[in-house]
N, C-alpha and C positions, 0 to 999 in steps of 0.2 A: 514601635511598629515600623518595620522597614519601608523605605520609599524607593520606587524605581521610576525613572523617566525612560519611556520607550517611544521612539519616533516611528512613524509609519505603522501605527498600531490598529488601524481599522480593518485590516485583512492580512492574510498570509501569515508568515512566521511571527511578525510583530503582534498580531492579534492573538494567536495561539499562546504565545508566551505571556502576554498580559492576562489572559484568562487563567492560566495556571498560577500566576502570582496572586491574582485576585482570590482564587480558591484557598491560597495559603494566608490570606489576610493582609497582604501588602497594600499600602496606599500607592496610587499610581498617578503620574502625569503622562498623558498620552496626546499624540497629535496625528493628524492626517491632512492631506491637501484640501479636502472639502468636508464641510460640516455634514453633508448628506450621507457620507460614508461613516462619519465619526459618531453620529447620534445613536444608531443601533448598536454599535460596539460598546458605547458607554453603558447603555441599558444592560447589556449582557455582563459587563464587568461588575456593575453594582449588584446584579442578581447573583453573581458568582461569589460574592462575599468580600469584595475589596473594602479596605478600611475607609478610603476616600478616593474619589476620582476627579481629577482636574483634566478636562479635555479642551484642547485649543486647536482650531483648524488653521492651516496656513502652510507655507513652504519653508522648510528648514534653511533654504538658501537665502531667505529674507532676514535681515538683521532685526527688524522690529518683531518678527515672529519668535526668533530666538530669545529676545528680551522678555517676551510674554511667558515663554517656558521657564526662564530664570525666575520670574516673579511667582509663578505657580509653585516652583520648588521652594522658594523662600517662605511661602505661606505654610508649607508643611514642615519647614525648619530643619530639614535634613535630606540627604540623598545617599543611598547605599549602592545604587546601581544605575548606570547610564548605558542604554542600549541604542547605538546609532544604527538603526535598521532601515530608515527611509533611504530609498535609492531611486535613481533615474536611469532607465535603460538606454534612452536615446532613440534615434530613428529605428523604425521597424519596417521591413527587414533590416538587419544590421549591415551598414555599408562598410566596404573595405576602406582602409585608412587613406588610400589615394583619392578617394571620393568623399571622404567624411566632411560634412558641412561644419565649418569651424564654429558657427554660432551654436550649433548643437553640442559640439565638443566642449565648449566653455560651460554650457548649462550642465552637462553631465559631471564635469569636475566641480562645479559650484555646489551641486547637491551631494555628490559621493565623496568628495575630499575636503573642500573648504568648509562646508557646513559642519561635518563631524568635529573638525578641529576647532572651529569657532565655538561650538556648543561646549566642547570639552574645556576650552579656556574659560568660558563663563562660569562653569560649574566645578572647576578644579579645586578651589578652596573648600567647597562644601563636601566634595568627595574625600578630600584629605582628612577632614574632620571626622569622618566615619570609617576611615580605612576602606573606602568603597572600591567598586569594581566597574570597569568599562568593558563593554563587549561591542566590538565593531563588526558588523556583518559583512563578510567578504564573499568570495566566489572562487570556484576553480578556474574561472577565466582570468584571475589575477596571476596565475602561474603557468597556465597552458596557452600556447599561441594559436587559439582558434581563429580560423579564417573569418573575418567580419566582426570580430569582437574587440578591435583595437581601442575603441572609445571606452566602453564599459570596463573591459578587462584591465586596461592600463590605469583607469581611475581606481579600481579595486587594488591593483598592485601598489599604487601610491598610498592608499589607505592602510594596506598591510605594513608598509615601511613606517608610516607615521605611528602606527600602533606599536611596532617594535621599538622605535626610538623613545616614545613616551613611556613604555615599560621600563626602559633602561634609566630614564630620567626621574621616574617616580617609583622607587623601589618599595615604598610603603603601600602602594596601590597594587591591584592586579589588573592588568590591561591585556585584553585578549582580542585577537582577530579570529573569527569563526567562519569557516567555509561550510555552509549547511548542506551542500550538494543540491542536485536537482529536486524540485518540489512542484506539486500541482498548485501553481499560483498564477495570478493574473499577469505578472511580469514574465513568467516562463511562457505563458501562452502568447504574449506579445512578442517574445523573442523568436517564437516558432509559429508564425501566423498560419492558420489553416491546418496545422498538424494536430494529431491526437496525442495529448500529453497525459492521458489517464493512467499510463503505466508509472508515472512518477509518484513518489510517496507524498502523502499529505503533510502539510507543515506541522501538524500535531506530533508526528513521529520524530521530529527533530528537537522538540522542546526538552526531553530528558537530557540531551547533550548540553543545552544551554544551562539547565538547572545544575548540571555537574560543575560547570564553570562558576556558577554562583555560590554553590554550597561547599565544594571541595577547595583545597588550597593548592591548586595547580600553579606552576610558575607562569608569569606573564609570557605571552607568545602567541603563535598562530596554531590553531587546531582545526582538524577536520571533524565534522559531526559524526561521520561514520566510525572514526577511531574512538571517539568518546562513547558512542552508543555501544560499541563492542566491549568497551571496558565496563560499562554499566551492566551489560548482559552477563559478563564473566562474574561480576560481583554477586549478581542474583543467583547464578548457578552455584557459586561457592557457598 
C-alpha cells in the first residue's frame, strides 16, 4: 500500500490531493498548523477509504514537528510521495520589498524554503528505498515579477531552484515543482483581501495534474498545472 506525506493538508490543494489519494487506498501522513483544522480533515480522509491516517498538528518550520512527521512515516515503514504543500504568504496586503518587514521575510523563507529542504533531508533515504517522488508546490510568483510579491515570490523561486538541483542530484527519484495557478483558497483570499476570488478554480480541479506527476514517468523539473491538465484532456479525447 503506497504512503504519502502531505504538509498543509487540512484545506486547499493539500486537502483535495489527500482526499483523492485516500479514495485510491493510500496511507497518509498529514499535518496542519492547528488541530482544529486537522481533525475534520482526518475524519473525511478515513471516510474516503485511506489505508491509515497519521495526523500531526504543528508548523513545518519547527524541527521537533518535522521529527514527529519522520516518526509517523517510520511507523508506516515506507514513503512513496512527499508533497511539500504547506506555505506562508507573509503580511497581507503584500508589502513592497523596500518596506518588507525582515522578521516576516525570515518566517516566509523558514516555511517555504528551509522546511521543505529539511523535511526532504530527513526522508530522503526512505524515498530512495521506494524510488519515490517529491512534489514541491510552487507559484507563478516564482517566475513573474509581481509588484508586492517579493517575499513570497522569491521564496518560491528559491524552492524551484532547490527542486531542480535535487532532481539533478537524485536521478533515481522524480522531483517536481508544480505551479498550480490561481485557486479559490484561504491563502488566495488573504493575498487579495476584500476582493471577490470566486472566479478562481477550486483546488479539486488541480488534483488531476498532481496525479499525473505521481502516476506518469515525467522527468524531474518544473511544471504548470495548466499544461498537465491540457495533456490529460488530450489523452481523454484521444
